[in-house]
N, C-alpha and C positions, 0 to 999 in steps of 0.2 A: 752381480745380477740377482734380483729379489725373489723370493720364494713365490715360484709361477702359481700354487693352489692357495685362493684365495674364496672365500666363501661368498657367496652372494645374503647381502641381506633384505630383501624386499620390504620397502617402508608400510609404518602400522596401518596406513589408511587403506592399502591395496585389499579389494574384496576378497575371499576365499577362494572364489569362483576363479579367479585370475591369476593366482598361483600356479607356476609351471608347476609338475609332479614333482620335479628335484627340489621344489622350495616348500612342496604340503608338508603339513606335520605328520609325523609318522600313522595318526589314528584316522587321517583324512582319507575318503577315498580316492583313486585318481583323477584326473582327468578322460574324461570317458568321451566325450566329443565337443570338437568347438562350438558346432550346430546343432540344435536338435531339430523337432517337429515344430512349428508353429501352428495354431488353429487353421486347418485346412477348411476348403469351401464342402459345402455339403455333397456333391456332386465329387468329392475325391474321395476314393477308400481311404479308412484309418490306418494310420501305422503305429507301430511301436514309438512312446513318447521319450524323451531324453531329458537333458540337462535343461531347463527354461531359460536359464540367466546366462546361457552363450548365444543362445538365438534373442536374446535382447543386444547383448554386444554387436554381434553383426548387423543388428537392424539398424541400433545405435548408430553405428560405421556408416551403412548405409547414407542415413538421414543425415549426417554430418555432411560426407561427401556431397550431397546433392543441395546442400544449403548453400546460397551465393556469397556468406560469410566466410564459407570455411573451405571452398572449392579448391582444390589444387589442382593440378596438371597432371592426368593418371601417367604413371610411368612406363614406358612401352616395354614389358618383358620381352623374353626370347618364344617363340612360336611353339605351340603345342609339339610339333614334330621334333623339334629339336630337344626334348626330355624324352624321347621315347629312345631305349637302349637294350639291349641282348643281354646285358648281366652287369650287375651293378659293380663289379669290378673295372669295368672299363672306365669310370670316371678316373681312375688313379692314372690313368694315362691318357686319355684322349687330350686334356689341353693342359698346358701349363696355370700354375695358379696365378691369380692376377692379385698383384700386389696393393697392401691396404696402404693407405696416406698413414703418412708418418708424424703428421700435426692435427691433433683433438682440437687443441685451443681455440675457445669462442663457438665451442658446440654446448648441446643444454646439459651435459652430463656435469658432476661434479668436480673439481679441481684436482683431486687425487685421483680421482678416474680419469680422468685427461691423460695426467703426467703416467697412471700404470698403463694405459694402453699403447702410448708412444713407446713406452719399455718394452712391451709383449710384440707390437709389431718389428721392433729392431732386433728385437729377439730370434723370431719365426724366418725374417729375412738369412737369419745366419744360419739357422737350425731349423729348416722346415720341417722336420720331422717330431716337433716336438710338440706332443698331443695333449699337454698339462697346457701349454701357453696356449695353442689353440681355442684348448675348452675354455679357458677364461676371459679370451677376447669376446667370443661368442657370448658367455654367459653376463659380462661387462653391458655389450651392449641391446643384450636382450632386457636386460633389466633397467637400462635406459627407456627402452620404447614400454616397459610396462609403466614407471613413472611418468612418460610423458601422458599416458591415456589416464592415468588415475593421479594427478597431480599431489603431494603431500600437501601441499601448500592449500589446497582450497577439494576437500574427500568428497563434495557433490558435484564436480566438475568434471565431465568425461570430453576429452577431447578427441580429435579427429585422430586416429592412428595413421592415418597417410601423410600427414603432418610431421613426424618423425625427421628431423636433419640427418639421423644417421641412419636411415632405413636402408639406401645404399651400402653402406657399409655391413649391416649386419645380415644382408642376404649376401655379398659376396664373401664376410668371413665362413656362412655358414657353406656356401659352394667351394672354397679353398680345401675348408675341413674335410667334405665330402669326398672330394678328389683322393685324400691320402688315407682317411680310416673310414671305418664303420663309426656312425654318428651314437649307437645305442637307442636304447629304447624311449630314453625320457627326453634325450635332445630332439629326436624326430618326435615326439607329441608335444614338443614347444614348439618347433618349424611349423608342424604344420596350424596348429592354435594362431600362430602371431600371422600367417599367409591367408588363413580363413578370415581371420579381420578385416582382412587389405581386399581381398579379393570382392570385384564388383561386376565385373563383365563376365561372356558365359566362359569365353577363353581365359582368364584368371580362376575362373573356378576347374577350367578344367586341367589347369598347371598345377590345382592343390589336390586335385584326385592323380595325379601323377605322383606327385609326393608321398600320399599317400599307398601308392603300388611300389616307390621305391622300396618307402618304409620297411612295410609288409615282407619283401622280396630279402631286405639285409635283417630283420629282426622277425624270422621266421616264426611264427606259432604264437605270434603274442596278444593277446586279449584284446590287451585295452589297445593298440593301432587298430585290430580287424574291426574293434566296436567304434575308433574314432573315423575310420575308414566309410562303414557304414553310415553312421550320422551324417555326416558330409554329404555323401551320395545322393541321402534323402533329403537333404535342406535343400540341393542344387534342385532334384525335381520338384519341392515344393513351392522353390522361387520360381522357377520355368513355369509352372501351371498355376500361379496366383493369379487371380483375375484382375483385372487393368482398372484402374478408375481414371476420373476427367483431369485428375491431377497436370501440372506439365514434367513434375518429375516421372510419373508413370508412364506417362505418353514417351518422354525420352528413355526409358526402359523398356519400351515393348518390343523393338526391335532386337536388342539382345536376348529378351524372354522367347521371342519365337527360331531365334538361334539355339536356347536352351532347351526347347522340345523335343528339337530334333535329337539332342545328345544326353538329355534326361528322362529315359524313360523308365515306368514302373518295373519294366521287366528287368533292366540292368540294375536296378535297386535291388531286387528280390535274390539277383545273380550275385549280385556281392554278397550279401547276406549269407546265402547259401554256401559260397566258396570259404567266407568266417567261418561257417560252423563246422564245417566238415573239418578245416583246419585244424580248427581250435579244439575239437571234441574229446581228445586225449589230455586237454591239459586238465587233469581232474578240479582243482582247483577256483579257475576263474574262465572257464569255457561258458558257464552261463552267462556269463556278459554279452557274449554273441548270440548264443542258440534263443536265449530268452526273447531277444529281440528280432533274430531271423522268424521265429513260431509267429509273433505278434505278429509281421508283415507280412508272413504268406498267409495268416488266415486271421484279420483281424478281431473275429467274431466266434472266439473260439469257444466261449459258453451261449450261443445261441445257435438255433437250428440250420445246418448248413445242406448242399446240395451231396449227392451220395459221391459223386467224382471225389469232392472234396472233401468230405468224410473221412473216403479211405486215404485218401495222399495225405491227409493231417493223421491217420490213426499210424500210418507209416512211419512217417518221424520220428512221433514219441512212442513206439516199438521200438525202434533204434533208440531213441536216445534214452528212455530209460536202463537198457540191457549195457548200457557205456556208463561206469562209476563215475560219479561227478558226486561235488560237493552239494550241491542244492539235490540232491534226489529227491527227496520227500516234498519240496516245494514242485516240481515239475511232477511230481505223481498227483499230487492234490490240483493241478492247471488240469493233466489227463482225466482225472476224475470227473471236474466242472465238463469237459468238453463230451465225454463219454455219455454224459448221464442227458445232457443237450441234444444228443443225435443219435442215441439207441435206445430199443426198449429197457426195463427193468430187466426182464430175464435174461436179457444181453448182456446188459451192465456188470453181473453177477457173474457170469461167466465168462464176460471180457476182462475184470480185473482180477479175477483168481488167475486165469490163465498169464495174464501180465506179471503179475505178484513172482510166478513158477519163473516165470522166462528170465527175470530182474532178479531173482535170487543171486546169480554169479555175480552180477554187478555189484550188489550189496554187500556183498560178502568181502570183495575184494578193497570197497570203500573201506569198509569196519578195520579191514587186517592193517589199512594205511593210515586212517584216522589218525593215530598219533602223531604219524610221520607227518602228516601235512601240518597239524596244529604245531607242531616244532619248528616246521619250514618258515609257516605264515609266523611265528614269533620272530624268527632270526631275519626275517625281512622287512619284519617293522624295525626291526635296532638300525636299520641302514646301515648295517657293519657287513662289509664283503665279506669280510675273515669268518663273522658267526656264519654268517649265509654259507659259506664252503664247507664249513664241517657241518651244517645241518646237510645239506645235499649231498654230501659225500658217505655220511652214514646212510642215509635215505637210497643212495645207492646201491652200496653195498649191502644193505639188507635184501634190495630188489633180487640181485645178481643173487644172491642165497637161495631164494624161494626158487628162481628158475631152477640152479643145479637141483635143489631138493624133487623139484620135479622131472628133470631127467632121471635122477636117481632112479623116482618112482617107475618111471618110465621102462628102464633098465630092469629093472627086477620084475617087471611083467604088469606090473597091480594098474588096475583098473583107474582112468583118467576120469574127470569130471568136465565141466566148463570153466571151471576158475583154473584148472590146471592146463587147459588149450590156450586160454587167454595170455597166462602167464607162462607158457612154451611159448608162444609167439614171439616174445622178446619186446612188443610194442611199448608193454609200460615200463621197462628202460629206455629203449628209444625216446618215449616223450620227456621221461625223466631229463634225459641229458640236453633235450633240448630247451626245458624249462630253465635247468642250470644253464645254459651258454647262454639266456638273454638275460642272466643276471652278473654270469661270471666271464664275460666275453673274452675279457682279454688272458683269462687264463688257460695258457696253452695245452697244459697236460690233460684239462678238462675235454677239449678239443681232439687230442691225440687218442685218448682212451674211448671217445664216443667214434672215430673211425676205426679202430683196431674192432670194435664190438661191431661195427656192422659191416667189417671184412669178415669176420670170423660167421657171423651168422649169415651172412651172403642176403645182405639187405641190401634193397633196391635206393637208388639216391644218394651215393658214395660222393659222387660229385659236386650235389649241391652242397652236403654238408663242408665238403673240403673248400667251396668256394667262399663260402660262408666265413670258414675259418680263416681262414687268408686274407679275407678281410679285416676281421677282427685282430688278427692276430700276425700282421705282414711282416715283422722280425723275425718270423721263426721260419729259417730254412728247410725244417722237419717236415712242415706242413706244406711249403712249395715244393718239396720235392716228393711226397707223396698224393700230390694233386697232378703234377707232373705225368707221375706212375700213371695214376688213377686214369688221365685221359690218353694216356699209351695202349691202357691195357680195355679201355672201352672203343679202342677203335677209333679214338675222334680225327678229323682232321690234321693236315698240318700246319693249315692256319689257325686252327683251334690250340693246339696245343704250344704255337708259336706265342700265340696272345696271352696265353697263361705265364709263360716264360717273361714277356715285357713287362706284363702285371709287375711283375716280382723285381723288374731290374730299374725300371725308369722311372719308379717314385722315388727314389733316392732314399726310401727309407731302410730297406736293406742294407745298406752302403754304412747308414747310422751305427746298422749291429754290429759292424765288425768285418774285418775279410773274409773269417771262418763259412760266417753264414753266407755271402757271396760267392766262395769256393763251392759251397754245397750245390748252392742251385746251378750253378753254373754247369759244374760236374753229372749233375742230373740232366742238365739240357744235352751235354755233348754226348751223356750215355745215351740218349731217345736218339740223337741223329745219326750217331753211329748204328745201332740196332736199324735203325733204317735202311742203311746200306746193305744189310746181311740178309734182310727179308729177300724170300723168292722170287717177288714178284720187284724187286727196283729196278730203280732204269739208272740210266748216266744223270738226268739231273737230280736225283738225290745225293747222288755220291758227291757233283759239286757242290749241291747247296751244303751236304755234312762239313766238305772241307770249309768252304765261308762262314758256316755258324761255329766251329770248332776253334777257327782261328781267331775267330770276331771276339769269342769268348775269352782267351788265353790275352788278347791285348788288353779289355774290358777291366778282367782283374788286374793286370799289370799296372794299368792306368791308375787304377784304386790304389793299388800300393804304393805308388809313387807320390799320389796324394796325401795319401797317411804316413809318409817316412816309412815304411816297413823294408824298404831296401827290395832286394834280389831272393830272400832266404824266406820266404812268406809261407811257402808251400813246400815242406821238405818232402812229399810224399810223391811230387811231381803228378798229382794229379790231372790237370787239364792237357799236357803234353803227352803224358801217358796216352789217352785218350784219341792224340792228335796220331802219334807213331801207329798205335790199332789201324786205324783209320789207312795210313800210309801202307799197312803192312799187308791188309787186305784189299786195298787196290795194285799190290803188285809193285808198291815201287819203293824198293828196300833201299837204294843209293840213299833216296830223301827222305826214310826215316832215320837212318845213319846218320844223317847230317843233321837231325834234331837231336839225337844224343850227344853230337861233336858241338855244336853251340850248345847245349846245358851245361857242357862242364865247368863251365866258369861259375855257375851259379849253385851246382847241384854235387860238383865234383868229389865235393869235404863229406858226401854221404855214402856210407859202403853196400847201401843197397842200390844207390842207381847206379854204381859198377856191375853190380849182380845182374840188374837188369839188362844192362848194356851187352854183358858178354851173354846173357841169354837168347837178347837177339841175335849177335854174331852167330852166334852158334847155331840159329833156325837159318841165320841166312847162308852159312855154311852148307848143313843138308840139304838147302835147297839148291844149291850149286851142284853138290855131288849128287843131288839126284837126275839132272840132267846130265851129267858126265857118266852114267852107270854102264858098265860095259853089259852092250846086249846080249850074248854067250850068255853071263853068268849072273847078269844081275845083281851085281854087289857094286860097291862103292870102289872107284880106283885111287882115292884120297881120302884118308879118314881125319888126315891132321886140319888142325883150325889155326894155324897162325896167327890171324888176325883176334881171334877169343884171347888165345895167351897173350896179344901185346895189350889188349883190355883192360886186362887183370894186372899185368906188369905195371901199366901207366897208373892204375887204381893206386895201387902199394908205392910206388915213388912221393905221393903226395903227403908231405908232411903233414898236413891240416886232416888226415882221413880219419874218421869218429873210429872204426873199430874194424882196424886189419887182420883182426884174426878171420874173419870170414874170408877175406879175400884172399889169405893164405889157407885155407882148407881147398876153397874152389880151386885154386891155382896148383896145388900138390894132388889132387883128384883129377883134374883134366888132363896132367902133364902124365900120370901114370895111366890113364885112360888110354889118350890118343898120340899123345905125343912121342917122338923116338928119346934116347939116352941122354943126347946133348940138350935137349930142352931140360927134361927133367931136371940134370945137373945144374941147368943154370938155374932153375925155379926153386932150389934148395938150398943155393949161394944166393939168394935173392931175399927170401924167405928169413933165412937164418941172419940177415943184417936187420932186417923191418923187425925181426922178434928182438933186437937187441936193444933196437930203437925205441919199443916198444913198449920193455922192461922199464927205461929212464924213465919214460913218460910218465906211466903209470904209475911208479913210483913219486914222481913231481906231483902229480895229482892227487896222491893222499895225501903228501906231505901240505897242500894248501888245503885240503876240505879236512884235516885234522885241525890246522891251525884255525880255520875260519868256524869249528865249530869251539874250538876253546875259548875262541873271543865271544863268541854268542854265550859258552856258557859263564864266562866270568861277570859278564853282564847278568845274570841270572841270579838270584839268590835262593837257597832252597825249598820254601815254602811258596805256594800259591794255592788259594782260594782253600782256603782248610779253616777250620771253625776248633782248633784246637787253642786250648790257653796257654799260652807258656809264661812260666814264672819262673826266673834261674834256672833256665835251661831243664826244668821239669816241667811234661805234661802233665797239667792238673785234670787235665781233660779227659782222661784216659778212663776213667774211672765210670761207671754207669750214674748218670744223675742222679736215678730213682733208688739207685743204691745207697748212696748221700742221702737224698735228702727223706724218703721214703722210712715209713713207720709201720713196718710189716714183719712176718714173722721169720724172715730170713736169720741166715745164723749171726748173731751180731758178736760172737768171737772172732769170727772173721773180717765183720765189717772193721772193727778196732782195730786188727792186725795191720789193718791195709795203711796204718799210720804209724806203723811201729816199728817194721821191720823191711827189708829190700824185699819190690815185689818181681816175679817172675812170670810173665804173661806172653802167650803170643803176640807178636808183634802186628797190628793192625794195617790194613791197606793203603791207609796214609801213606807211609814208610817208603812204600813201592812208587806208590805215584809220584811223592817226591824226587826219586832216582828217577822214574820214567819219563824220560820227556817224549808222550806220542806223540805231539804237534811234529815235533823236530827231527823224530826218528821216524817216520813212517812215510811212506811212499804211494802216489794212487797208479795204478796201471789199468791201462785202457786194450782194447781190440788184442783180448788175449783169446787163443786158440778156443772151442767152442767145447771140445772134449779135453780140455787140460785137467791134469790133477793136481789137487794139492803138494801130494809130492813131489810132482815134477817143477811145479812153480817153487817150492823150495830148494829144491835142487837146483835149481838157474838162476836163483839168487844168492844163494848162500856163501859164494865167491865172491860178494860183496860183503858179507857180515853175518853176524847171526841172528836168522827171524825167530824173532819172537811171537808171533800170530800174523795166520793169513784170516781174511775176512773176503768174503763173495759178496759182491752186489749184484745183487740180481735185475740185470739190467741188458738191455740190447748189444750191449758194448763191451760185454763176458769183460767185468773192471773185479778189480780186486786191490785191498787193501792193506798192505805189508807192512808190519812193524820190525824195526830189527832194535837192535840191544841199545844202538850207539846213534846219536846224530851225526855223526861225521860216517857210520856204515850206510844211511839215507843219501847222505850226498853223493858218495860214491856211485849207488844204486841209481844214480841218474845218469850213469855212463850208460847204462840199458835202453835210452828213449832211443827210437829209430830203428833198433835190432830186430833182427827176427827172430822168433822162435816159433817152432813145427809149423811155418808159413805163414803165418801171420807176423806185421811189421808194429813194434811194443810202441805204447805211448807213456809215458812213464813223467810222472810230475810228483813234487814234493807236497806231501799234504799238509800244507799248512792253513790256517784262516779257514778252514772248515768245521771244526769243533767250536760249540758254544759251552760258556757255561753258564748255566739254569741256577737260581734260588729263590727261594720265599714264594715257592709253590706249595699248593695245599699239602697239609701234612700227608692225607691219605695218597698222595698221588700215587698211582703206578707206573710203569713200564709203558702203558695202553692209553693213560692219562697223558702224558709226556708226547708220545707218537702223534695220538690226535690232534694235540693242540698245536702241534709244529709242522702236521704234515702239509697244510697250504703251501708252505714255502719251497718244497723240493723233497728229494730224494732222501729217506733217515738211513743213516748205514748201521748205527748204534746208537743206544740209549745206558751208558754207565752209571749207575749207583755208586754212593762209598761205602767201603766195609764201615760198619758201626760196632768194630770188636773194641774199637780205643774209646768212640765217642757217640755217644746214641743218639745225641743232639744234633749231628746233620743232619742238615737238609740239602744238598746241591746234589746235580747229576750233570755230567756232561755229555752232550746231544753231537755227535758226528754228520753232517750232512756229505750227498758225494762231492758238492763242491762249496768254494768260498763264497758264491756269488748266492747260492741258497742261504750260506748263514748269514752274511749280509743283510739277505733279504727276513731273515727272521729279529731281525734286531728292531722290526717293527713292535715288536710284544715286549720290551723292554720299559718296563715303569706300566702297565697293562695292569688292570685288576682282575684278577682271576679268583673267585669266589673269595671276596672281601679282601684280597692280599695285593700287594703291586707287585709283583714278578719281576727280578731282576735277569737279563740277559746280556750276557755280554761276549764277546769273542773270546775263546781261551788260547792265552798269550804266553808262552812258557818265558818268554823275553822281557816280562812284565813283572814277573813272581818275583817278590816281595818279603819280608820277614814282616810276619805280622805281629807286632808289639800291641799286645792289652793292654788296657791301662794298669793292671794289675802289676804292671813290672816297671811303671813310670811313677809311682807312688800319686797317682792323682783321682783314685780311685776311693769311695770312703763305703763301707759295709754300714749300714744299717739293721737291727734284729728287733726283737720284740714289738715289730709295728702292730697296730690294730689291726686284724682282719680284715675291714670296711673302708680302710686309707685308701686312698687312691694317688696316680703318680702324679696330678697336678697340685695336690694339696702336699704331699712332702717336696713338690717342688716349689713352691713357695712359700714352704718353713727354711729351705738351705740356700733360696737365688739369695741371700745376701751374705753368702763370703764367698762369690764369685761365679765367672760365668760357666753353667750346666751344661754340658757336650749332651749328656745321655741320663736318662733315670731308667732302671730295669727294675721292673716287681715282677717275678714271678706270678703268676695266678693261680688258685686252684682249679684242677682238672674235675673237679666234680662240679662245681660252684664258679666260674668265670666272674660273678661280681666279687669273690674273695678273693685277696691275696693270699700268698702263703706265709706271711708275718717276716719276710726279707724283704730286701731292695739295694741294690747299687747305686750310686751316682757318681758318675764322671763330669770330674771338672778338667776346665783349660788346663789348668796349670798346681802342679803338687802346692802350693803355697796356699791356695782356695780350698784344697782339701784340710790340710792340717789346721785350718782357721776350724774346718765346719767339725772339728772334734770336741769342740766344747760344748755342743748337740749333744755331749753323753749323758745320761741318766736324766735328760730333760723330759718332762712333762709333755707328751704329745697323745692330743684326744683323750686321754684319760690313761696312757698306759706312760711307763716311765723306756725310753727307749736306751739302747744299746749302739754305739758310734765306735768305730775303728777304724782305721786305714784297712781296705782287704787286703794287703800285701805285707802288713806289721807282723811277723813273725812274733813278737813278743805278747801278741793278741790273741791266743788260740780263741775269743769268743766266735770268730768270724766262721770257722771250721765247725765248732760245736752248733753254729746257729746252721749252716748248711746240714747239718749231721741228721738236725733234728726239724728242720725249715717244712716239713712235707704237712700239708694240713691232711691232719686226718679227717675221714669221712664220717660227722656227725652222728647220724643215724647209726651207725655200726659201732661207736663209738660206747650210745648212750644204751645199746641194746646188749653191749659183752663184756662192759670196764667193771661190774660185778665179778665176775667169773672170767680167768687168762684162759683156765680150761675148755669154757663152751667157747670161748672167742677162737681157740686154736680148733676143735672140730668143727664148731659150724666153718671157719672157711677154708680147712680141709673139703666140705662137701659141696661149699660156692668154687671150688678153684679146680683147672684143669690142666694139663701139663701138654704143651705142644713140640715137638722135637724135629729134628732136618727142617728149621727155620733159617731160610739164608739170611747172612748177614748183613745183606744189603735192606733186609724189609724192618722197615721202624714199626715202635707201638702203634701210631695213628693208623696204618692199612692194619697191623693185627686186631686193633680196638675197630675199626669199620667191618670187618669181617663177622667178628665176634658179636658186633650189637645185631646180628641179624635174628640173632636165639634168643637175646634178652637184653638188659641192661647191666654193661661192664662197669664195675666197681673201681680195677685197676690192670692193666698191665704190665709187666714185669719181664726183661728181656733178658737173657743170659746168651747173649752172644758167641763167648769163649766158648758156650757148650752147645750151639747150634739149638735155642731151645725158647721158648718162651713160656711164665705163668699168666693164665686169664682170670682173675677171680670176678664172678658175678654176682647180681646181688643178693638172688635166692637159687638154690641147688637145683631147681627142677630145670631152670635155664642151663645149669652146667651140664646136666645131665644131658638135653638138646645139643647143645656146643661139642659134647664129646662125640656123640652121634655123628654130628653134622658136617664136624671138620677133621674128623678120620680120614685121610686119603686125601684133603682138599688142596687143590692146584694152587699153590699162592702166587708161586711166577710160572711163567711157560717151562713144563718139564720138571718142575719140583713142586713135591706134595708132601705136605708137612702130615708126621701122626700123632695121635693122641696116647701118652704112653704116660710113667712113674717120674717123678723128679729125679729119683735114685737111677733111673736109665739116664734121662735127660742128661744128668749132671756126668755121665759118664763117656758121655759124647766129647769128640776132640773141637777143637776151633775148626773151622772151616778152611779150607785151603785150597789156595787159587791154582787152576792148573794150567798149563802150558798149553794155549789151544793146537801147539804142533805134536809135541811129542806127548800131552799126556801125563808129566811130570807135572808134581808141586814141585811150586819156585821154594829153595831153601830158605830159610830167613833164622836168624839168631835171635835167640830171645833178649828182650829188653831187661836189663836191671836197673832198679830207680834204687836212688838212694836214699839213706833212711831218713825217714821222717817224723818228728816227734807225735804223741799218741794226742788224742783228740777229748780232750773230758776226762780221761783215767789215767793213772796211774800205774806201775809196775808193768810186767811181761804179759799177766792177763792169762797166765796157763792154768787151766784147768775150769776157767769161767766157763758157762754155759748159756744157753740163753735164757731169757727169763721166763719167755713163754714155755720154752722146753722143762725147765727145772719145774712151775706150776702143774704141768701137764702131768709129769711122772709122779707128784706128790697127789695127785686126785686119783690116781690109779690108772691111768692110761700108759701104763709100761709097754703091753705089749702094740696098740696103735703107733706107739712114736718109734717101734723098732726100726722101720724102713722110712720113718720120716725126716726131711730135713726142712727145718725152717715151716713146719705145723703141716706140710704135704704129706698124704701117705700113698701107698698103691692103690690106684682101683682100675679096675678092670671095664668093660663095656656092658660087662653083667651087671656090675656093680648098678650102672647107671639106668638101666634098665628099669633096673626092679626100683630104683629111685623115683622113676618118674613113674611104674604104677604105680604106688604107695603116696606120691604129691597128686596123680589124677584125679 
């Protein structure tokens, strides 16, 4: 099936005013009204004007319709009464959809559009719930309607809109979609606009009004729709009261106008504007679109003298408006000033304006504090990117809620509240912001759920109406339907009203398309409602009959759907609907019928131990009931405490070979026999349980062997590396050392640097080694429905029998879920056997936690945990964000992002390839089964190293110079950190073949832009030049080199003053993040990480900035719960590498040191014993022995007092 999302491109000849809101450019104003006020007779009151061009369209359509040459028969539409309905969701079930024709050949549409429409109609016949297909059909037909009126072949032509050959198809497509979905603000604007061009009679104009009412009902609070609604009602009034002329066309319209004068009164116009102004008053950004027109319509002559009663009414409206925060407050105030000047004396003017300004201070303050958020929101909306809009709304909502909490805390402390606090505390600002977000992001379920929870917590009225809109916009969400059913029950709605909600959910077929689980949840909520009705004190026999019929009908409906989906009989292991029916039968005293339900369910649910426990519990209740009827009247004790039928049920369950967890039934049987049965029965139970345990041990052993075999097969397909940036050459990780240590020209210990190439090194192994062995994706499970009060220790004990638990992570959700990681993948496979078991009264749901983790890379270098979470938050619940350790490779820039479910992770793949701050981000599902050895070109002989390049040379120039030797795959030219226009004098060129790389070696010592370049293979061990180039490739800062080249001693001293040392830096924090934090105090020259010592050195351009940073960064929280310290280099270097802690036991995972093979020296000979750094040598010769006694690399111990003194000195 072709892609169902096609963009609609209007022809270039279509005038701007006819473009729909969805087609208009981002900077264009939305379509406000299809028809504005024409010039009215002098006898009529003037009203607020609107868009004249739209009026011209309607007049044009009317003239063309009346023209004899253009006359076409008026299609009779349904009467006005047919459009009246009590709720917009009734359309979802009131009538079946009418099928559109499948053949559009011969129509006015282009050939490709005809074919596309036929495909789409065929698609929705098979899948009626496809929202995208419905919207594309409407889009194509609507575009054809626009093309018909404004043909591209003749820009000056204007055709009769009623002559469009696909008009009936367009109307039917819209009605079909409206029966299933909420159309959205833009679609309603298009629909109303099109119908306004077609309406000629009074009845047709009323039908447009009814569509406006449906639109504002669905898209609550839309200023654009209210503005359109008000403009159309005003136009209808003008049309009805227009003076007649002697022309034949006007005479034929007189009868229609007479009807219109009865329908369209001036009072109705004012009523619509006033309702719109009230409903949109809290929409800060766009409420002026309605209020400004309302005040002009209500008081046409604001700047002229009014009657006293009119002036009093206008004053009240202005006072209320000015005390409401909105974007155009200053404009409203200017209009108010003109009104006061015209109607009050100069003395009164000063008093009124002063009092108004004082009363409106809270509104101005509220707008001022939110103006930046409103600006960001407007920018996000202009992008037409829903993801960007979601981020803007979420940031705004989070801030608004924080403000509300601050006010609540001040109130609890007994502090005095002001007018601003009272408005914030009311929650109306948060409520209205949710409504604005729902207009733009109507399909985001979590947004509606958060809004409903907020209203319930705050005891807001109108929760039912919000839920009605939510289920219309998100009909696939069972959670919203359940909440709506529950809300209707709590609100004491009638049975017919609650039943209508249930039918709205289940009859449209959209919920069926969402899956059996969604359908089950809605039917479960409905059956729960029916069951609770029978337990009311005022319930009647009729209620019990209705409940039985309803529950049985739900069971049959779900079973029928499961059969259609080929799900078999095991689609609901929780036995939900049947349990409701059994509870109903028990409540009616029909215990035998309830027992028969259990007997009938054995074939489908008999393999689940919890079914047998419920069956046993029921039989025990039945036995107690029978025993209570057989009590001895003298002693009041049971004559028979034995329950042989209950014992038989447990035995029957244990005899099943496919029982999932016999252990629970064994325990229940032994406990029961010891408590209630005689010795013979207890002996028989012991024999049975021993036999079952022996059988169970053999089965568990077989399951473990199978799981181990499956895990081994998966491990065989997986190679040890995955998503790593470490370069591997001859099994030696040359990426382990910090790149800046090799490239940088700094004051670090040069002797140590050279020794890195002459002797084996021992360093703490970095986290990647653990990651390669740690298969989180296959070794983790997701556990739902845990007890609310369960502890980590209890959970670990429960799953310890499955394997070694590495970590536990709680998900802050309503299902009380945990992610549990085991040491081995086969242990996680075995833990799946706990699915359906009971833990402390809760039935667990256990799933393998695969497919929910993303591998993310190429994001902005300074991105932190909060940045990543904000970026991916719209797609679902984020469990964790894991950054790699930088101890082995400081250039690594990727992270693992874990969602709560695979569906959320799949949705987040939308960000793959999206540009974020100039970088094209990579987002992939992390799949250990796809791990493969990363063969970097260094080990293949097809990478050429180029040194001594001119600093101004570009990659394109280098590519052109070396392209003649073969196909180039990649050119890497490191850029200077301080000056991005300069390179570092080196480059790596990757060819497709090693032969091409060999041919390129002839470029060695050739002239390139005035410099003789050095060229050799990057993996050629006989040419140490490449490593020498690496060692000196960092471009020094020209500014500081010129200033200090004459005096090494001065160089060291100045760098000492400009450099601060940070300790306790997490090994997941890179240079860019530290630079971003340090840049707030002044320009940074360089950042040098010391990940093996949990530290970093930050060099500023001047000492004063370093002093400020030392005070500001001491105790700075760089990661949640991790604060850095400003210290000395000696103390920092004494720190041990960061060790990852086991999240359960708090113990560091022991890791063996990595010993590297000896490597040849770079640029020097000999053992380098006794050699010292040149900078240190010259410093001591200059007489700085004392200064260097504590330094390493030119940095000495400084205290905060030293920096304060330095600040005072430089200030």
